[in-house]
C-alpha positions in Angstrom: -6.1 -16.8 9.6 -2.9 -17.5 7.5 -4.5 -17.3 4.3 -5.9 -13.9 5.0 -2.2 -12.4 6.3 -1.1 -13.7 3.1 -3.5 -12.4 1.0 -2.8 -8.7 2.5 0.8 -8.6 3.1 2.0 -8.5 -0.3 -0.1 -5.4 -0.6 2.0 -3.7 2.6 5.4 -4.8 1.3 4.5 -2.9 -2.0 3.3 0.0 -0.4 6.6 0.5 2.1 8.9 -0.7 -0.9 7.2 2.2 -2.9 7.4 4.8 -0.4 11.3 4.1 0.5 12.1 3.9 -3.3 10.2 7.3 -4.5 11.8 8.7 -1.2 15.1 7.9 -2.1 14.9 8.3 -5.8 12.5 11.1 -6.6 13.3 14.9 -5.9 10.8 16.1 -3.3 8.7 18.0 -5.5 7.2 14.7 -6.8 6.9 12.7 -4.1 3.3 13.3 -3.3 2.6 12.6 -6.8 4.2 9.4 -6.9 2.6 8.5 -3.5 -0.7 8.2 -5.0 0.7 6.4 -7.9 1.9 3.7 -5.1 -1.6 3.8 -3.5 -3.5 3.4 -6.7 -1.2 0.6 -7.6 -1.9 -1.4 -3.8 -5.9 -0.7 -4.7 -5.4 -2.2 -8.1 -3.0 -5.1 -6.3 -5.4 -5.1 -3.5 -8.4 -6.7 -5.8 -6.3 -9.0 -8.3 -5.4 -10.4 -4.7 -8.6 -10.8 -3.2 -10.3 -12.2 -6.1 -7.8 -14.1 -6.9 -8.3 -16.0 -3.5 -12.1 -16.6 -4.3 -13.3 -16.6 -0.9 -16.6 -14.1 -0.7 -16.5 -14.6 3.5 -14.3 -11.7 5.2 -13.6 -10.1 1.5 -14.7 -6.5 2.9 -12.5 -6.8 5.7 -9.4 -8.1 3.8 -9.8 -5.4 1.3 -10.1 -2.7 4.5 -7.1 -4.0 6.0 -4.9 -4.1 2.6 -5.6 -0.6 1.5 -6.2 0.9 5.1 -2.7 -0.2 6.3 -0.9 0.9 2.5 -2.8 4.1 3.2 -1.2 4.4 6.7 2.1 3.4 5.2 2.4 6.3 2.7 0.6 8.5 5.2 3.6 8.0 8.0 6.7 7.9 4.7 5.0 11.1 3.8 5.3 12.7 6.9 8.7 11.6 7.5 9.9 12.6 4.3 8.2 16.1 4.9 10.2 16.4 8.2 13.4 15.3 7.0 12.6 17.7 3.9 
C-alpha cells in the first residue's frame, strides 16, 4: 500500500503548490487559465509516474486517485480565490 500512496502523493503536492503559487503570484483574471495548466501538468505527471512504477495491477485506480484528488484540490483553491477575490 505504501508504494501506491508514494506514487500518487507527488501529484497531489504539485497541485497544491501550483494552486498556492498561482493564487499568490498571478492576477485574478489569469487564475483560471493557469489552473487548467496546472491540472494538465498533473495529468502528465500522473502518467509519467504510473508508467515508471511498472505495475499493471491498480493502474486505473492510482491514476484516478491522482487526477481526481488533484482536480478536487484545484476546485477548492478556485473556490477560495473566488470568495476572497
